[in-house]
C-alpha positions, 0 to 999 in steps of 0.5 A: 130486337136486331134493329134496336141493337143496330140502332144502339150501336149506330149511336154508340159510334156517333156519339163515342166522343160524348162518352166523357159526358155519359151519366155514370150513376145508376139508371134504375130510376125513370127520368123525363124529357119535357118539351115546352111549345111556347105560346100553343093554346089547347084550341089551337093544338086541336085546330092543327090536329083537325086540319092535318097539320100534325097527322103522326101526332094524331095517330098517337092520340087515337092509339091512346099512347098519350092523353091530352089535357087542357089546363088553366095558365093562371095570371099572368098568362106569360111564360115567366109566371108559368115556367117558374111555377112549373120548375119550382112550384111556387110563382108568386110576385110575377105579375107580368113578363115585365113589371116595376120594382118600386124599391129599386126604382127598376123595370124588370124584364123577364128574358134578361139576366137581371130578372133572376134578382127578383125571382130567385130569392122569392123562391126560398129553398125550393129545388128545382125539378132539373137538379141533376139534369139539363136545360135548353133554351128556357127563361129559368134553369130549374136548378139544372147542372147544364144550362144553355141558352137559358136567360136566367141561370142559378149558378154564374156561367161564362158566355161559352158555357151558356152557349153550350161550351165545348159539348155542343161544339162537338155535337155540331161536329158529329152532325155535319150533314144536319148542319148543312141542312140547317144552313140551307134551310135558314136561307129557305127560311128567309125567302118564306118571310118575304113571301108571307110578308108581301104576298101571304098573310103577313100583307095584312098585319100592321106589326113592323119588321125590323129584325124579325126575319133574323130572328125568324131564321134564328128561332125557327131554324138554327135553335130548334135544331141545335136544342133537338140534337143536344136533347137526343145526346142528353138521352143518349148520355142518361141525363135523368132530367131534360127540359127544352123550350121551342120558341118559334111558334109563339114568335110567328103567332105573335107576328101572324096570328096562331092559326096562320099558315106560318105558325102552323107549318112551324108547328109542324116542323117543331112536332117533327123534331119532338117525334125524332126525339121520341124515337131516340127515347123509345129506341135507345137502351139505358134509362127509361124516359117519359116525354112530357110536351106542353105549353105555358099559355096560348094566344088570343088574336087581336090588333096592336093599341099603337096601330089602332089608336096612333099612340102608345097606352104610355103616351095616352096617359102622358096626354091625360096628365098635361104639362108633364115631360116624358121620355120613353124607356127601352131596354138598351139590350132589346132595342137599340136606338136608330142612333146606335144602328147608324153608328154600326153602319157608319163603322163598317163603312169607315172600316171599309176605307183603305182595305183591298177592293174586294174587302172594301166592297163587301164592307161597304155592302153589309153597311148599306144592307144594314141601312136598308133592311132595318126599319127605324120604326121597330126600335121605337116600339115601347116595351115600358114607359116611364115619366121623366120625373118618375111620376108613373111607369107603364109596363106592357105584357101583351094583352096586359098592362100595369100603371105604377104611380112611382112617386109612392113608396107603396102601392095605392089602393082604389080610395088612394088612386081616386083621391090622388087622380080623381079622373084617371079611372073614368078616362081609362075606362071610357078609352075604347082600347081598355076593356078593364081596369083593376084596383086594389080594394082597401077591404081586400080583393079588387075593385073592377071597372068597365064601361059595363059597370063597377064591381068587387072581386073577392073570394073568387066572386064578382059582386056588382056595385054599379051597373052590370058585371064589369068582368063579363067579356073576360070570364069564359074561364069561370071561377078559376080565371077570377081567382087567378085574377084575384091572386095577381091583383094581390101580388105586392108588385102589381101595378096600381092600376092593372089593365086588360086590353078591350076584348070582343068578338073582333079580338083583343087589343094588345098593349105590345106591337103584336096581332095575337098576344096573352097576359090576360084573361079572354079567349085561348090565351088562358088555356094552354095544353098538357100532353103526357103518356096514357098512364095511370100515373097521370089519371088524376091530374087536378090542375088549376095553375102551372104551379101544379105541374111541379107536384103532380107531374115532375116532382115525382120523378126524383127519387125520394131522399133516403131516411136514415134508419135509427140504430138499435141499442 
């Protein structure tokens, strides 16, 4: 009891400048701290526990303080679909991380603010689980009152507010030693990246580097520390609903593999920060919190389509449709061109002229470094592919791709595809990088094609039409996976063709430039995890999709609205 009081006194003094943000309302109802480890499969978490990377978490599981669940990611197995579902209880018409909107002739990219235009209106009047709470480093804000580094916010916020505003600046000042350690850790992380790339597991990776070392330092060190202290301060302040996403494991798993040493070391660091938050939750007086840790999807190892076959899927389709001129489209905010990169370096070189010799040398050095460390090939990797005449659009989302024949205002069914493009289905089925092609069946459900055969998926069952079951290599999830595929195939903005990368015992073919990925069915990518307190409140969970988390896990924390009592008379 004495230690608890001393602990509370320490944080009272430490966070005294933050008293203005302390919750002034009643704190009798329980809150939650939700933490998402992006891209961590249940199987890979179990592997890390068995290998001794997460000894403190394993001890808590053995002591039955928490209970670990496996649940289906749904389709697409992507952050956009999962997080919108768990935050709002609905995730229809999100067919991938990137998709094409025919009416607006626009590719939607879910980590860009413009995607909110296509997600928010489809949610209707649904209330997000973070209303009255805080969101940090999430894809959507869940109606949070405070949303920091959140891609799609329901409330327009200034750039300063999106970065955390005055509050986050004060938090950094209140943790000078931690900020210094973060700076040193950033330098160390950069050396780790160089080691992993040239002498570690990265020497076998075919993924290009580009700005990845910088992104690794940003997500693996800086963001991780900032969001951790922000969550701890919110616990002190009594904010009822808090949710944050640690993204660095997902990035490293894409780059090196989900069970690679860099990814597992990163996971150990993330779990260390989570247990630090747990200590604050348990020791600080005030509101009682439950710590809920989960992932949105897993990852399945494989190889990049471009590296395996020498061209992207869009380029392969273009070659099939001979005589059409195409251009590669890239998100200007995500993939600056080599020309733009050259302009940055040239601008720095020009600014060096006429400066004091120390400043001149520094600017010239940065310009040379910019030209040297950036790999122009990394900026040419497609995120989507658009025909110059808008005849077709291909969007890539890991192991999943959608092909849209954009000349038509409505989605084509199987009969229309065969009529307008008689040989495209056979061409794709024969390609060694494509494992499954799905089209909308005119009578309902989906028509599935692979080198194994042709079948029809309806009501969660596949009926073979020709040959064997085409879905067999991807069917390890059973009925829940088949229903997820059928649901995604019914979305109005799904592609005319829905493609899965080829999948066998060697791994998955990924349409993005990644050595492990997600988006489709098959392997660990479809099975994320949920870690909840070992409490009777969570004893009867029945999860078939991330949207089930909304009602069964998060919504019960919100107090029920008071119903006015009719007056007598």
